[in-house]
C-alpha atoms as one frame of an Amber mdcrd trajectory, in Angstrom:
protein
  18.663  39.478   0.193  16.181  41.822   1.813  12.732  40.852   3.052  11.339
  44.034   1.519  12.580  42.953  -1.939  10.918  39.549  -1.633   7.703  41.149
  -0.417   7.592  43.699  -3.239   8.192  40.975  -5.834   5.331  38.805  -4.586
   2.971  41.768  -4.251   2.761  41.830  -8.045   0.728  38.603  -7.757  -3.030
  39.082  -7.836  -4.082  38.118  -4.284  -7.675  37.449  -3.322  -6.990  38.971
   0.112  -4.059  40.356   2.070  -4.301  39.448   5.751  -1.091  40.906   7.217
   1.601  43.185   5.792   4.303  44.036   8.342   8.068  44.660   8.305   8.889
  40.969   8.819   5.648  39.100   8.072   3.309  38.962   5.092   0.201  36.780
   4.817  -2.256  36.620   1.933  -4.653  34.314   0.110  -4.095  33.490  -3.542
  -6.380  31.638  -5.957  -5.311  28.539  -7.875  -4.691  30.390 -11.162  -2.030
  32.589  -9.509  -0.099  29.874  -7.627   2.382  29.155 -10.447   3.061  32.889
 -10.811   3.656  33.085  -7.054   5.969  30.049  -7.088   8.077  31.599  -9.876
   8.545  34.779  -7.862   9.413  32.910  -4.665  11.964  30.729  -6.487  13.611
  33.836  -7.912  14.617  34.924  -4.392  14.480  31.783  -2.257  15.488  29.017
  -4.688  13.832  25.631  -5.079  11.349  24.523  -2.399  12.842  22.957   0.730
   9.593  20.990   1.057   8.312  18.826  -0.472  11.633  17.104  -0.837  13.096
  13.648  -0.571  15.458  15.082   2.055  14.525  15.712   5.668  14.266  19.291
   6.813  17.227  20.420   8.896  16.795  21.250  12.584  17.168  25.011  11.990
  14.425  24.930   9.356  12.096  22.832  11.512  12.549  25.175  14.474  11.935
  28.264  12.345   8.651  27.029  10.850   7.314  25.358  14.006   6.173  28.672
  15.485   4.118  29.418  12.367   2.187  26.168  12.196   4.888  23.862  10.821
   4.815  22.202   7.441   2.798  19.144   6.470   2.289  16.932   3.399   0.579
  18.835   0.596   2.138  22.129   1.652   5.170  23.908   0.177   8.081  25.534
   1.992  10.733  27.846   0.604  13.614  28.590   2.964  16.728  30.709   2.553
  19.187  31.358   5.335  22.044  33.844   5.387  23.940  33.619   8.664  21.517
  34.153  11.538  18.826  35.614   9.289  16.299  33.513   7.425  13.424  34.221
   5.091  10.877  31.527   4.444   7.572  31.182   2.658   4.883  28.609   3.333
   2.032  27.795   0.977  -0.932  26.029   2.528  -3.582  24.877   0.035  -7.168
  24.995   1.257  -9.419  21.971   1.141 -11.647  23.790  -1.368  -8.949  23.231
  -4.031  -9.193  26.882  -5.083  -7.360  28.973  -2.491  -3.897  28.845  -0.905
  -2.671  30.770   2.114   0.803  32.294   1.737   2.936  33.193   4.746   6.302
  34.912   4.205   8.422  35.457   7.303  11.782  36.997   8.117  13.295  35.521
  11.257
């Protein structure tokens, strides 16, 4: 799995704003109507969300997301690891109930 493939797939979503688009980091804002479309595309590459889940997040996952703000109740985390490489996506809904920040990271 390549980060560039994941990034190209999610770029077909209609974002309200793109904040950062680098080789290993992508951040954008999506409106409520596009969140299900975004989730479908993320699941295609990263599988089911690691959070929320009834299971605790593993140490490797916790350490990876800590440097990017961590994950809290109400947020969603997708995480896929292949050896030492990991790609994860975090969705942080805004309090306005309309927008969600997306962060996709290759670590």
